[in-house]
DRENDO-1510 file (C-alpha; in Angstrom, 1 decimal, always signed):
<recs>
REC; n; res; u; v; w
REC; 1; MET; +0.0; +0.0; +0.0 .
REC; 2; ALA; +1.1; +3.5; -0.6 .
REC; 3; VAL; +0.8; +4.4; +3.0 .
REC; 4; GLU; +3.4; +1.9; +4.0 .
REC; 5; ARG; +5.8; +2.8; +1.3 .
REC; 6; GLY; +5.5; +6.5; +1.7 .
REC; 7; SER; +5.7; +6.8; +5.5 .
REC; 8; GLU; +7.3; +3.8; +7.0 .
REC; 9; SER; +10.8; +3.6; +5.6 .
REC; 10; SER; +12.0; +1.7; +2.6 .
REC; 11; PRO; +10.5; -1.8; +2.5 .
REC; 12; VAL; +12.6; -4.8; +1.6 .
REC; 13; ARG; +11.2; -7.8; -0.2 .
REC; 14; GLU; +12.1; -11.3; +1.1 .
REC; 15; ARG; +11.5; -14.6; -0.6 .
REC; 16; GLN; +11.5; -16.5; +2.8 .
REC; 17; PRO; +10.1; -15.9; +6.3 .
REC; 18; ALA; +11.4; -12.6; +7.5 .
REC; 19; GLU; +14.4; -12.5; +9.8 .
REC; 20; THR; +15.3; -9.9; +12.4 .
REC; 21; SER; +18.8; -8.4; +12.4 .
REC; 22; ARG; +21.3; -9.6; +15.0 .
REC; 23; SER; +21.4; -6.2; +16.6 .
REC; 24; ALA; +17.6; -6.3; +17.1 .
REC; 25; LEU; +17.7; -9.8; +18.4 .
REC; 26; SER; +20.4; -8.9; +20.9 .
REC; 27; GLU; +17.9; -6.4; +22.5 .
REC; 28; ILE; +15.3; -9.1; +23.3 .
REC; 29; PRO; +15.5; -10.1; +27.0 .
REC; 30; PRO; +16.4; -13.7; +27.8 .
REC; 31; VAL; +12.9; -14.3; +29.3 .
REC; 32; VAL; +11.3; -13.7; +25.9 .
REC; 33; THR; +11.3; -16.3; +23.1 .
REC; 34; LEU; +10.6; -15.3; +19.5 .
REC; 35; GLU; +8.8; -17.4; +16.9 .
REC; 36; SER; +8.5; -17.0; +13.2 .
REC; 37; THR; +5.2; -17.3; +11.5 .
REC; 38; THR; +3.6; -17.2; +8.0 .
REC; 39; CYS; +0.6; -15.1; +7.0 .
REC; 40; LEU; -2.5; -15.7; +9.0 .
REC; 41; LEU; -4.8; -15.3; +6.0 .
REC; 42; CYS; -3.2; -17.1; +3.2 .
REC; 43; GLY; -0.3; -19.1; +4.8 .
REC; 44; GLN; +2.3; -17.6; +2.4 .
REC; 45; ALA; +5.8; -16.7; +3.6 .
REC; 46; GLU; +6.9; -14.2; +1.0 .
REC; 47; VAL; +6.8; -10.8; +2.6 .
REC; 48; GLU; +7.9; -7.2; +2.3 .
REC; 49; ARG; +9.7; -5.9; +5.4 .
REC; 50; LEU; +8.2; -2.5; +6.3 .
REC; 51; PHE; +10.2; -1.4; +9.4 .
REC; 52; ASP; +11.4; -2.4; +12.8 .
REC; 53; ARG; +10.8; -0.4; +16.0 .
REC; 54; GLN; +11.0; -0.5; +19.7 .
REC; 55; ASP; +8.2; -0.7; +22.3 .
REC; 56; LEU; +7.1; +2.9; +22.6 .
REC; 57; ALA; +4.1; +2.3; +24.9 .
REC; 58; THR; +5.8; +0.7; +27.9 .
REC; 59; GLY; +9.5; +1.1; +27.1 .
REC; 60; GLN; +10.2; -2.7; +27.4 .
REC; 61; PRO; +13.5; -3.8; +25.7 .
REC; 62; GLY; +13.6; -5.2; +22.2 .
REC; 63; ARG; +13.1; -4.1; +18.6 .
REC; 64; PHE; +10.4; -5.8; +16.5 .
REC; 65; GLN; +9.8; -6.1; +12.8 .
REC; 66; VAL; +6.6; -5.5; +10.8 .
REC; 67; VAL; +6.1; -7.2; +7.5 .
REC; 68; ARG; +3.4; -7.2; +4.7 .
REC; 69; CYS; +2.3; -10.4; +2.9 .
REC; 70; LEU; +3.0; -10.0; -0.8 .
REC; 71; SER; +0.2; -12.4; -1.6 .
REC; 72; CYS; -2.8; -11.0; +0.4 .
REC; 73; ASP; -1.6; -7.6; +1.8 .
REC; 74; HIS; -1.9; -8.7; +5.5 .
REC; 75; VAL; +0.4; -6.8; +7.8 .
REC; 76; TYR; +1.8; -8.5; +10.9 .
REC; 77; LEU; +4.7; -8.8; +13.4 .
REC; 78; ASN; +7.3; -11.4; +12.4 .
REC; 79; PRO; +9.1; -12.8; +14.3 .
REC; 80; ARG; +7.0; -12.3; +17.4 .
REC; 81; PRO; +7.1; -13.3; +21.1 .
REC; 82; THR; +5.6; -16.7; +21.8 .
REC; 83; PRO; +2.3; -17.0; +23.7 .
REC; 84; GLU; +4.1; -18.3; +26.7 .
REC; 85; THR; +6.5; -15.3; +26.9 .
REC; 86; ILE; +4.6; -12.3; +25.6 .
REC; 87; GLY; +3.3; -11.6; +29.0 .
REC; 88; PHE; +6.6; -9.8; +29.7 .
REC; 89; TYR; +5.3; -7.0; +27.4 .
REC; 90; TYR; +2.1; -6.5; +29.5 .
REC; 91; PRO; +3.5; -4.9; +32.6 .
REC; 92; ALA; +1.3; -3.4; +35.4 .
REC; 93; SER; +2.0; +0.0; +33.8 .
REC; 94; TYR; +0.3; -0.9; +30.5 .
REC; 95; SER; -2.4; +1.6; +29.7 .
REC; 96; PRO; -5.5; -0.6; +29.4 .
REC; 97; TYR; -4.8; -1.8; +33.0 .
REC; 98; ASN; -4.9; +1.7; +34.2 .
REC; 99; GLN; -8.1; +3.1; +32.9 .
REC; 100; PRO; -10.2; +5.2; +35.3 .
REC; 101; HIS; -13.1; +3.6; +37.2 .
REC; 102; PRO; -16.1; +6.0; +37.1 .
REC; 103; GLU; -16.9; +5.3; +40.7 .
REC; 104; ASP; -13.5; +6.6; +41.8 .
REC; 105; MET; -13.9; +10.0; +40.1 .
REC; 106; ARG; -14.6; +12.8; +42.5 .
REC; 107; THR; -15.7; +15.5; +40.1 .
REC; 108; PRO; -18.6; +15.6; +37.5 .
REC; 109; TRP; -16.0; +16.2; +34.8 .
REC; 110; GLY; -14.0; +13.2; +35.8 .
REC; 111; LYS; -17.0; +11.0; +36.0 .
REC; 112; TYR; -18.1; +12.1; +32.5 .
REC; 113; LEU; -14.7; +11.3; +31.0 .
REC; 114; ALA; -14.7; +7.9; +32.6 .
REC; 115; ASN; -18.3; +7.1; +31.8 .
REC; 116; HIS; -18.6; +8.3; +28.2 .
REC; 117; PRO; -16.6; +5.7; +26.3 .
REC; 118; LEU; -18.2; +2.9; +28.4 .
REC; 119; ASN; -21.7; +4.3; +27.7 .
REC; 120; VAL; -21.0; +4.6; +24.0 .
REC; 121; ARG; -20.0; +1.0; +23.8 .
REC; 122; ALA; -22.9; -0.2; +26.0 .
REC; 123; ARG; -25.4; +1.7; +23.8 .
REC; 124; LEU; -24.1; +0.1; +20.7 .
REC; 125; VAL; -24.5; -3.4; +22.2 .
REC; 126; LYS; -28.1; -2.5; +23.3 .
REC; 127; ARG; -29.0; -1.5; +19.8 .
REC; 128; TYR; -28.6; -5.1; +18.7 .
REC; 129; VAL; -29.4; -7.1; +21.8 .
REC; 130; SER; -31.4; -5.6; +24.8 .
REC; 131; GLY; -30.3; -8.3; +27.2 .
REC; 132; GLY; -29.2; -11.8; +27.6 .
REC; 133; ARG; -25.8; -13.4; +28.1 .
REC; 134; ILE; -22.6; -11.6; +27.1 .
REC; 135; LEU; -18.9; -12.5; +27.1 .
REC; 136; ASP; -16.3; -9.7; +27.1 .
REC; 137; LEU; -13.0; -11.1; +25.9 .
REC; 138; GLY; -10.1; -9.1; +27.2 .
REC; 139; CYS; -12.2; -7.4; +29.9 .
REC; 140; ALA; -9.1; -5.8; +31.7 .
REC; 141; GLU; -10.4; -4.5; +35.0 .
REC; 142; GLY; -14.1; -4.9; +34.1 .
REC; 143; GLN; -15.3; -1.3; +33.7 .
REC; 144; PHE; -17.3; -2.0; +30.5 .
REC; 145; LEU; -19.2; -5.0; +31.9 .
REC; 146; ASN; -19.9; -3.1; +35.1 .
REC; 147; GLN; -21.4; -0.2; +33.1 .
REC; 148; LEU; -23.4; -2.5; +31.0 .
REC; 149; LYS; -25.7; -3.5; +33.9 .
REC; 150; ARG; -27.3; -0.1; +33.4 .
REC; 151; PHE; -28.4; -0.9; +29.9 .
REC; 152; GLY; -30.6; -4.0; +30.2 .
REC; 153; GLN; -30.8; -7.3; +32.0 .
REC; 154; TRP; -27.5; -9.1; +31.4 .
REC; 155; GLN; -25.7; -12.2; +32.6 .
REC; 156; ARG; -22.2; -10.9; +32.3 .
REC; 157; THR; -18.9; -12.8; +32.0 .
REC; 158; GLY; -15.4; -11.3; +31.5 .
REC; 159; LEU; -12.2; -13.1; +30.5 .
REC; 160; GLU; -8.8; -11.6; +31.0 .
REC; 161; PHE; -5.3; -13.2; +30.9 .
REC; 162; ASN; -3.6; -10.5; +33.1 .
REC; 163; GLN; -3.9; -11.8; +36.7 .
REC; 164; GLU; -3.7; -8.4; +38.4 .
REC; 165; ALA; -6.4; -6.9; +36.1 .
REC; 166; ILE; -8.8; -9.7; +36.6 .
REC; 167; ALA; -8.2; -9.7; +40.3 .
REC; 168; THR; -9.3; -6.0; +40.4 .
REC; 169; ALA; -12.4; -6.9; +38.4 .
REC; 170; GLN; -13.2; -9.7; +40.9 .
REC; 171; LYS; -12.7; -7.5; +43.8 .
REC; 172; ARG; -14.7; -4.5; +42.6 .
REC; 173; TYR; -17.6; -5.9; +40.5 .
REC; 174; ASP; -20.5; -8.4; +40.6 .
REC; 175; PHE; -20.1; -10.2; +37.3 .
REC; 176; GLU; -18.3; -13.5; +36.6 .
REC; 177; ALA; -14.7; -12.5; +36.1 .
REC; 178; ILE; -12.4; -15.3; +34.9 .
REC; 179; ALA; -8.6; -15.4; +34.7 .
REC; 180; GLY; -7.1; -17.0; +31.6 .
REC; 181; SER; -6.5; -16.9; +27.9 .
REC; 182; ILE; -9.2; -17.3; +25.3 .
REC; 183; GLU; -8.7; -21.1; +25.4 .
REC; 184; VAL; -10.7; -21.0; +28.7 .
REC; 185; ALA; -13.7; -20.4; +26.5 .
REC; 186; ASP; -13.7; -24.1; +25.5 .
REC; 187; ARG; -15.3; -24.9; +28.9 .
REC; 188; TRP; -18.6; -23.5; +27.8 .
REC; 189; PRO; -21.0; -25.4; +25.6 .
REC; 190; ALA; -21.9; -24.3; +22.1 .
REC; 191; ALA; -24.5; -21.5; +21.7 .
REC; 192; SER; -23.9; -20.1; +25.3 .
REC; 193; PHE; -23.9; -16.4; +24.5 .
REC; 194; ASP; -26.0; -13.8; +22.8 .
REC; 195; VAL; -23.2; -11.3; +22.3 .
REC; 196; VAL; -19.4; -11.5; +22.5 .
REC; 197; THR; -17.4; -8.3; +22.6 .
REC; 198; MET; -13.7; -7.8; +21.9 .
REC; 199; TRP; -12.7; -4.2; +22.5 .
REC; 200; ASP; -9.2; -3.7; +21.0 .
REC; 201; VAL; -8.3; -7.4; +21.4 .
REC; 202; ILE; -8.1; -9.1; +18.1 .
REC; 203; GLU; -4.8; -7.5; +17.1 .
REC; 204; HIS; -3.2; -9.0; +20.2 .
REC; 205; LEU; -4.1; -12.6; +19.4 .
REC; 206; HIS; -1.5; -15.1; +18.1 .
REC; 207; GLN; -4.2; -17.2; +16.3 .
REC; 208; PRO; -7.2; -15.0; +15.7 .
REC; 209; ASP; -8.6; -17.4; +13.2 .
REC; 210; ARG; -8.9; -20.2; +15.7 .
REC; 211; ASP; -10.1; -17.8; +18.4 .
REC; 212; LEU; -12.8; -16.5; +16.1 .
REC; 213; GLU; -13.9; -20.0; +15.4 .
REC; 214; ARG; -14.2; -20.4; +19.2 .
REC; 215; VAL; -16.3; -17.3; +19.4 .
REC; 216; ASN; -18.5; -18.6; +16.6 .
REC; 217; ARG; -19.1; -21.8; +18.5 .
REC; 218; LEU; -20.0; -19.9; +21.6 .
REC; 219; LEU; -22.6; -17.6; +20.0 .
REC; 220; LYS; -26.2; -18.6; +19.6 .
REC; 221; PRO; -27.5; -18.8; +16.0 .
REC; 222; GLY; -27.7; -15.2; +14.8 .
REC; 223; GLY; -25.6; -13.9; +17.7 .
REC; 224; TYR; -23.4; -10.9; +17.5 .
REC; 225; LEU; -19.7; -10.3; +17.7 .
REC; 226; ILE; -18.8; -6.7; +18.3 .
REC; 227; LEU; -15.1; -5.8; +18.1 .
REC; 228; SER; -12.9; -2.8; +17.7 .
REC; 229; THR; -9.4; -2.6; +16.3 .
REC; 230; PRO; -7.0; -0.1; +14.6 .
REC; 231; ILE; -7.3; -0.1; +10.8 .
REC; 232; ARG; -4.6; +0.7; +8.4 .
REC; 233; GLY; -5.2; +3.7; +6.2 .
REC; 234; SER; -6.6; +5.9; +9.0 .
REC; 235; LEU; -5.8; +9.6; +9.4 .
REC; 236; GLU; -3.4; +8.9; +12.2 .
REC; 237; HIS; -1.7; +6.1; +10.2 .
REC; 238; ARG; -1.2; +8.4; +7.3 .
REC; 239; LEU; +0.2; +11.2; +9.4 .
REC; 240; PHE; +2.5; +9.2; +11.7 .
REC; 241; GLY; +3.5; +6.2; +9.7 .
REC; 242; LYS; +5.5; +3.7; +11.8 .
REC; 243; TYR; +4.7; +5.8; +14.9 .
REC; 244; TRP; +1.0; +5.3; +14.5 .
REC; 245; VAL; -0.5; +3.9; +17.8 .
REC; 246; GLY; -1.9; +1.0; +15.8 .
REC; 247; TYR; +1.6; -0.3; +15.6 .
REC; 248; GLU; +1.8; -0.9; +19.3 .
REC; 249; LEU; +4.7; -3.3; +19.1 .
REC; 250; PRO; +5.1; -6.1; +20.2 .
REC; 251; ARG; +1.6; -6.4; +21.6 .
REC; 252; HIS; -0.2; -5.8; +18.3 .
REC; 253; LEU; +0.6; -8.9; +16.4 .
REC; 254; HIS; -1.8; -8.2; +13.5 .
REC; 255; ILE; -2.6; -4.9; +11.9 .
REC; 256; PHE; -5.7; -5.2; +9.8 .
REC; 257; SER; -7.1; -3.3; +6.8 .
REC; 258; ARG; -10.8; -3.4; +6.1 .
REC; 259; PRO; -10.4; -6.0; +3.4 .
REC; 260; THR; -8.1; -8.3; +5.4 .
REC; 261; LEU; -10.3; -8.1; +8.5 .
REC; 262; ALA; -13.4; -8.8; +6.4 .
REC; 263; ARG; -11.7; -11.8; +4.8 .
REC; 264; LEU; -10.8; -13.2; +8.2 .
REC; 265; LEU; -14.3; -12.9; +9.6 .
REC; 266; ARG; -15.9; -14.4; +6.5 .
REC; 267; GLN; -13.5; -17.4; +6.8 .
REC; 268; THR; -14.6; -17.9; +10.4 .
REC; 269; GLY; -18.4; -17.7; +9.8 .
REC; 270; PHE; -19.4; -14.0; +10.3 .
REC; 271; ASP; -21.1; -11.4; +8.1 .
REC; 272; LEU; -20.6; -7.7; +8.6 .
REC; 273; VAL; -23.6; -5.8; +9.9 .
REC; 274; GLU; -22.2; -2.4; +10.7 .
REC; 275; ARG; -18.9; -0.5; +10.7 .
REC; 276; ARG; -18.4; +2.8; +12.5 .
REC; 277; ILE; -16.2; +5.0; +14.6 .
REC; 278; ILE; -17.7; +5.3; +18.1 .
REC; 279; TRP; -14.9; +6.5; +20.3 .
REC; 280; GLY; -11.2; +7.0; +20.5 .
REC; 281; SER; -9.8; +9.2; +17.7 .
REC; 282; PRO; -8.5; +12.1; +19.8 .
REC; 283; HIS; -6.7; +9.6; +22.0 .
REC; 284; ALA; -5.3; +7.8; +18.9 .
REC; 285; PHE; -3.9; +11.1; +17.6 .
REC; 286; SER; -2.3; +12.2; +20.9 .
REC; 287; ASP; -0.9; +8.7; +21.6 .
REC; 288; SER; +0.5; +8.5; +18.1 .
REC; 289; LEU; +2.1; +11.9; +18.6 .
REC; 290; ALA; +3.6; +10.7; +21.9 .
REC; 291; PHE; +5.0; +7.6; +20.0 .
REC; 292; TRP; +6.6; +9.9; +17.5 .
REC; 293; ALA; +8.1; +12.1; +20.2 .
REC; 294; ARG; +9.7; +9.0; +21.9 .
REC; 295; GLY; +10.7; +7.3; +18.7 .
REC; 296; ALA; +12.3; +10.5; +17.2 .
REC; 297; GLY; +14.3; +10.9; +20.4 .
REC; 298; LEU; +12.9; +14.2; +21.6 .
REC; 299; ASN; +14.3; +15.2; +24.9 .
REC; 300; PRO; +12.3; +14.4; +28.0 .
REC; 301; LEU; +11.2; +18.0; +28.6 .
REC; 302; ALA; +9.7; +18.1; +25.1 .
REC; 303; GLN; +8.0; +14.8; +25.5 .
REC; 304; ARG; +6.5; +16.0; +28.8 .
REC; 305; PHE; +5.2; +19.1; +27.2 .
REC; 306; ILE; +3.5; +17.1; +24.5 .
REC; 307; ARG; +1.8; +14.8; +27.0 .
REC; 308; ARG; +0.6; +17.7; +29.1 .
REC; 309; SER; -0.7; +19.6; +26.1 .
REC; 310; PHE; -3.2; +16.9; +25.5 .
REC; 311; ALA; -4.1; +16.2; +29.2 .
REC; 312; ASN; -6.4; +19.1; +29.7 .
REC; 313; LYS; -10.1; +19.9; +29.7 .
REC; 314; PHE; -9.9; +22.0; +26.5 .
REC; 315; TRP; -8.5; +19.0; +24.5 .
REC; 316; ALA; -11.0; +16.6; +26.1 .
REC; 317; LEU; -13.9; +18.8; +25.4 .
REC; 318; PHE; -13.2; +20.1; +21.9 .
REC; 319; SER; -11.1; +17.5; +20.2 .
REC; 320; PRO; -14.0; +15.1; +19.7 .
REC; 321; LEU; -15.8; +17.9; +17.8 .
REC; 322; PHE; -12.8; +18.4; +15.5 .
REC; 323; PHE; -12.3; +14.7; +14.8 .
REC; 324; SER; -16.1; +14.0; +14.4 .
REC; 325; LEU; -15.9; +14.7; +10.6 .
REC; 326; PHE; -13.0; +12.3; +10.2 .
REC; 327; ASP; -15.0; +9.8; +12.3 .
REC; 328; LYS; -18.0; +10.0; +10.0 .
REC; 329; LEU; -15.7; +9.4; +7.0 .
REC; 330; GLU; -14.2; +6.4; +8.9 .
REC; 331; LEU; -10.7; +7.8; +8.7 .
REC; 332; THR; -9.8; +7.5; +12.4 .
REC; 333; THR; -8.7; +4.9; +14.9 .
REC; 334; PRO; -10.1; +2.6; +16.1 .
REC; 335; VAL; -12.9; +1.2; +14.0 .
REC; 336; THR; -15.8; -0.7; +15.6 .
REC; 337; PHE; -17.4; -3.6; +13.7 .
REC; 338; VAL; -20.6; -5.5; +14.3 .
REC; 339; PHE; -20.6; -9.0; +12.9 .
REC; 340; ARG; -23.4; -11.6; +13.0 .
REC; 341; LYS; -22.9; -15.3; +13.2 .
REC; 342; THR; -23.9; -17.0; +10.0 .
REC; 343; LYS; -22.1; -20.4; +10.0 .
REC; 344; ALA; -24.2; -23.2; +11.6 .
REC; 345; GLU; -22.5; -25.6; +13.9 .
REC; 346; SER; -21.3; -28.7; +12.2 .
</recs>
């Protein structure tokens, strides 16, 4: 794609699975094991190397390589940390584990900022199903499922692989909060849930095809899968290139475009019902700018100035208005998709 070529350094074509340079490998800590992989969608190994970059979100050691499949255009991390060792890159400081809890906010403004993204998601779910049984995969500390109880009669279950995050959910809230990876879902019988949600989760999965097949099995006939993920070609992607927040290496293992995501969901038994931007674009812009500042080596004072420039009421109040036009044109990050189960159980 032109975006990759124009803004993410000079790509290099390879006729075999991509290899990371020795200097980059030397930065990988001993507790982390890397594995090579072929394309998720087509199984081919011929790729175009786009760039390599460090972890700009948590500052953990290592450099990681992003490649594009020359057969189907899918973009992914290769090589990547194994499922057994990638937990090293999910420290307690990781942003999704430090989102505000509305009940902790002391001011009306703070409560609004904490509640708004949760309410937007809950309203979207209610548009399709007004109540029933819901599974939130990657529920973090459980804020969304707790908020959902205000939007209908729900039997709520959350699954999260980070032990500290799920412990917080178990302590604070009254829904079923389960620790473990998505394989834990195999414990439930088929057609157990009316809705499954995956908020910014699919890009983190090593084998999203198998995991989506699990989700398909768990959903009742005609059930809904609602997911959000960064999509290549967004405004932030075009502006920031390899510093785009969608390239949150090494946690984002797959970086989808609309066609590649649609292909994956068709392959696993889902039809697209709706695609929209519901929340997040101002944060994607400011986070991408912060990635750029760190990656470009700006001094700490300049980085602090950038962070503080976006951590104020003016930005929080008016930036959604500015970005709303780009949201309507579906040019921002992340994109939320509603899919419906179509494949019958075999």
